[in-house]
C-alpha positions as CSV (number, residue, x, y, z in Angstrom):
1,X,102.5,79.3,90.5
2,X,100.4,82.1,92.0
3,X,99.8,85.9,91.7
4,X,98.4,88.8,93.7
5,X,95.0,89.8,92.4
6,X,93.6,93.3,92.3
7,X,91.6,93.2,95.5
8,X,91.9,93.0,99.3
9,X,95.3,91.9,100.5
10,X,94.6,91.1,104.2
11,X,96.5,87.8,104.7
12,X,98.3,87.7,108.1
13,X,101.7,87.1,106.3
14,X,101.4,90.0,103.9
15,X,101.9,93.6,104.8
16,X,99.2,94.8,102.4
17,X,96.6,97.0,104.0
18,X,98.2,96.8,107.5
19,X,101.4,98.4,106.3
20,X,99.6,100.9,104.0
21,X,97.5,101.9,106.9
22,X,100.6,102.8,108.8
23,X,102.0,105.0,106.1
24,X,104.1,102.5,104.0
25,X,103.9,102.3,100.2
26,X,103.2,98.7,99.4
27,X,104.0,97.1,96.1
28,X,102.7,93.6,95.1
29,X,104.6,92.5,92.0
30,X,103.6,89.7,89.7
31,X,107.0,89.1,88.3
32,X,107.8,86.9,85.4
33,X,107.1,83.3,86.2
34,X,103.9,84.0,88.1
35,X,100.4,83.2,86.9
36,X,97.7,85.5,85.6
37,X,99.3,86.5,82.3
38,X,99.2,83.3,80.4
39,X,101.2,80.1,80.1
40,X,104.2,81.7,78.3
41,X,104.6,84.3,81.0
42,X,104.4,81.7,83.8
43,X,107.1,79.6,82.1
44,X,109.7,82.4,81.6
45,X,111.7,81.3,84.7
46,X,111.6,77.5,84.0
47,X,115.2,76.1,84.0
48,X,116.6,79.4,85.3
49,X,116.0,80.0,89.0
50,X,116.2,83.7,90.2
51,X,116.4,85.4,86.7
52,X,114.3,86.9,85.3
53,X,111.8,86.7,88.2
54,X,113.9,88.1,91.0
55,X,115.7,90.7,88.9
56,X,112.1,92.0,88.2
57,X,111.9,92.8,91.9
58,X,115.1,94.9,91.7
59,X,113.9,96.6,88.5
60,X,110.5,97.3,90.1
61,X,112.1,98.8,93.2
62,X,114.4,101.1,91.1
63,X,111.4,102.2,89.0
64,X,109.4,103.1,92.2
65,X,112.4,105.1,93.4
66,X,112.6,106.9,90.1
67,X,108.9,107.8,90.4
68,X,109.4,109.2,93.9
69,X,107.2,106.5,95.5
70,X,110.0,104.5,97.3
71,X,113.1,105.5,99.2
72,X,116.1,103.8,97.7
73,X,117.6,103.4,101.2
74,X,114.4,102.3,103.0
75,X,112.8,99.6,100.9
76,X,112.0,96.2,102.4
77,X,111.0,92.8,100.9
78,X,108.9,90.0,102.3
79,X,107.2,86.8,101.1
80,X,106.4,83.2,102.0
81,X,107.3,79.9,100.4
82,X,108.6,80.9,96.9
83,X,108.2,84.4,98.1
84,X,110.4,83.5,101.0
85,X,113.0,82.3,98.5
86,X,112.7,85.7,96.7
87,X,113.1,87.4,100.1
88,X,116.2,85.4,101.0
89,X,117.7,86.1,97.5
90,X,116.9,89.8,97.7
91,X,118.5,89.9,101.2
92,X,121.7,88.2,100.1
93,X,122.5,88.5,96.3
94,X,120.7,91.9,96.0
95,X,121.3,93.0,99.6
96,X,122.4,96.5,98.6
97,X,118.9,97.1,97.2
98,X,116.9,96.2,100.3
99,X,117.1,97.6,103.8
100,X,115.1,94.9,105.6
101,X,113.7,91.4,104.8
102,X,111.1,89.2,106.4
103,X,111.4,85.6,105.1
104,X,108.6,83.1,105.7
105,X,108.8,79.3,105.1
106,X,111.3,80.1,102.4
107,X,114.1,78.3,100.4
108,X,117.8,79.0,101.1
109,X,119.5,76.0,99.6
110,X,118.3,74.5,96.3
111,X,120.5,71.4,96.8
112,X,119.1,70.3,100.1
113,X,115.6,71.4,99.2
114,X,115.3,68.6,96.7
115,X,116.0,66.0,99.4
116,X,113.9,67.4,102.3
117,X,110.7,68.6,100.8
118,X,107.6,66.8,99.5
119,X,107.5,68.2,95.9
120,X,110.8,67.2,94.1
121,X,109.0,66.4,90.9
122,X,107.1,69.6,90.9
123,X,110.4,71.5,91.4
124,X,111.9,69.6,88.5
125,X,109.0,70.0,86.1
126,X,107.9,73.5,86.9
127,X,111.0,75.3,88.1
128,X,114.5,73.8,87.6
129,X,114.3,71.5,84.6
130,X,117.1,69.5,86.1
131,X,118.1,67.6,89.2
132,X,120.9,68.9,91.6
133,X,123.1,66.0,90.6
134,X,122.9,67.1,86.9
135,X,124.8,70.3,87.9
136,X,125.6,70.7,91.6
137,X,127.3,74.0,91.2
138,X,124.5,75.6,89.2
139,X,122.0,74.6,91.8
140,X,124.2,76.0,94.6
141,X,124.7,79.3,92.8
142,X,121.0,80.0,92.8
143,X,120.8,79.4,96.6
144,X,120.8,82.3,98.9
145,X,123.3,80.6,101.3
146,X,125.8,80.9,98.5
147,X,125.6,84.7,98.5
148,X,125.6,85.3,102.3
149,X,129.0,87.1,101.9
150,X,127.1,89.9,100.2
151,X,124.5,90.2,102.9
152,X,124.0,93.4,104.9
153,X,120.2,93.3,105.0
154,X,118.6,92.8,108.5
155,X,116.7,89.6,108.1
156,X,113.8,88.1,110.1
157,X,113.3,84.4,109.3
158,X,110.1,82.6,110.4
159,X,109.0,79.0,109.8
160,X,106.5,76.4,110.9
161,X,108.3,73.6,112.8
162,X,106.1,70.9,111.1
163,X,106.5,72.2,107.5
164,X,106.8,69.3,105.0
165,X,106.7,71.4,101.9
166,X,109.8,73.5,102.7
167,X,111.7,71.8,105.5
168,X,112.4,74.1,108.5
169,X,116.1,73.3,108.0
170,X,116.0,75.7,105.0
171,X,115.5,78.6,107.4
172,X,118.0,77.2,109.9
173,X,120.7,76.8,107.2
174,X,120.4,80.5,106.2
175,X,120.3,81.6,109.9
176,X,123.4,79.6,110.8
177,X,125.2,80.9,107.7
178,X,124.4,84.5,108.6
179,X,125.4,84.1,112.2
180,X,128.7,82.6,111.3
181,X,129.7,84.4,108.2
182,X,128.1,87.8,108.8
183,X,127.7,88.1,112.6
184,X,127.3,91.9,112.5
185,X,124.1,91.7,110.3
186,X,120.9,91.6,112.4
187,X,119.2,88.2,112.0
188,X,116.5,86.5,114.0
189,X,114.9,83.0,113.6
190,X,111.5,82.1,114.9
191,X,109.9,78.7,114.7
192,X,106.2,78.2,115.2
193,X,105.4,74.9,117.1
194,X,102.7,72.7,115.5
195,X,102.5,74.9,112.3
196,X,103.2,73.7,108.8
197,X,103.6,75.5,105.5
198,X,101.8,78.5,106.7
199,X,100.3,79.3,110.1
200,X,96.8,78.1,111.0
201,X,96.4,79.1,114.6
202,X,95.2,82.6,115.3
203,X,97.8,83.2,117.9
204,X,100.6,82.3,115.5
205,X,99.2,84.5,112.8
206,X,98.8,87.4,115.2
207,X,102.4,86.9,116.4
208,X,103.7,86.7,112.9
209,X,102.1,90.0,111.8
210,X,103.4,91.8,114.9
211,X,106.9,90.6,114.5
212,X,106.9,91.4,110.7
213,X,105.7,95.0,111.2
214,X,108.0,95.6,114.2
215,X,111.0,94.5,112.1
216,X,110.1,96.8,109.2
217,X,109.4,99.7,111.6
218,X,112.9,99.2,113.1
219,X,114.9,99.1,109.9
220,X,112.7,101.0,107.3
221,X,111.4,103.9,109.3
222,X,114.9,104.7,110.5
223,X,116.8,103.5,107.5
224,X,119.5,102.3,109.9
225,X,120.8,98.9,109.1
226,X,122.9,98.9,112.2
227,X,120.0,99.4,114.5
228,X,119.8,96.9,117.3
229,X,117.4,93.9,117.1
230,X,113.9,94.7,118.3
231,X,113.9,93.7,121.9
232,X,110.2,93.9,122.8
233,X,108.4,90.5,122.4
234,X,104.9,90.4,120.9
235,X,102.1,90.3,123.5
236,X,99.8,87.4,122.8
237,X,96.2,87.0,124.0
238,X,95.9,85.2,127.4
239,X,95.9,81.5,127.2
240,X,97.5,81.2,123.8
241,X,100.7,79.3,123.0
242,X,103.9,81.1,122.2
243,X,106.7,80.4,119.8
244,X,110.2,79.0,119.9
245,X,112.7,81.6,119.0
246,X,116.5,81.5,118.4
247,X,117.6,85.1,119.0
C-alpha cells in the first residue's frame, strides 16, 4: 500500500542517505504488491502473502550481486510495518540470503495479528483474502515464526510499546521464538515507551537510527554472523528519555 519514490529518502527509520553516506549501496525496491505501477500491480500479492512480493527481494538481491553492486555474503534487509514483515520473513525463511536484519513494528505471526491489531478488515480485503479460521495452517505458514528453524540472520527488532496497528506482541513472539529455538543467533529486542506505529519523539528517532546503523556496521562490514552483539548503547541528548530493551 505504499512505495519509495525517486527522491530524498531521509526518514529516521530508513538507511537511505545515511547509509549511502557511510559507503553502503542502498536499494529501495518497489516489489509486486506495492503502489505506483497501477492497480493490477498492487494486487498481485492479494490472497498470497510473501510470494511474489518477498521473493522479489531475493531476486533483486541476487541481481545486484550479479552486477557486482552487492556482496552476496554481506547484504542486509530492513523495513517497518509491512516492511518489518518483509524483514522478518527475509531473516527466517530466506535467512541464507541476508546477513543482517533490522525489523521495525513488523508482523511475525499472521494468526495472532488478526486478533490484536486494529485493521482486520483491511488485512482481509487487501492482503489475505481469507480469515485465519478459513485455513489456520496456510496462515501460519506465511508467518516468520513458523520458519525460525531456518534462521541464522542476526536480527534487531524494534517496536513502539503503544502500537495499536501492529501489536508489540508481534515483535515479542519472534524474539522469544529466536531465543528459545535458535539461541546462538544474535537477536535483540527494543521497545520504545510511549511510541505507537512509528516513532514520533526526536530522541526515539535518533536512538533508532543509531541502533540500526550500528547493527549493520557490526554484521555487514565484517560479514561475520557470529560477531557478538553490539555492546555500546546509543548516547542520547541530555534530558531525553531512553528505551526499554530486552537484551
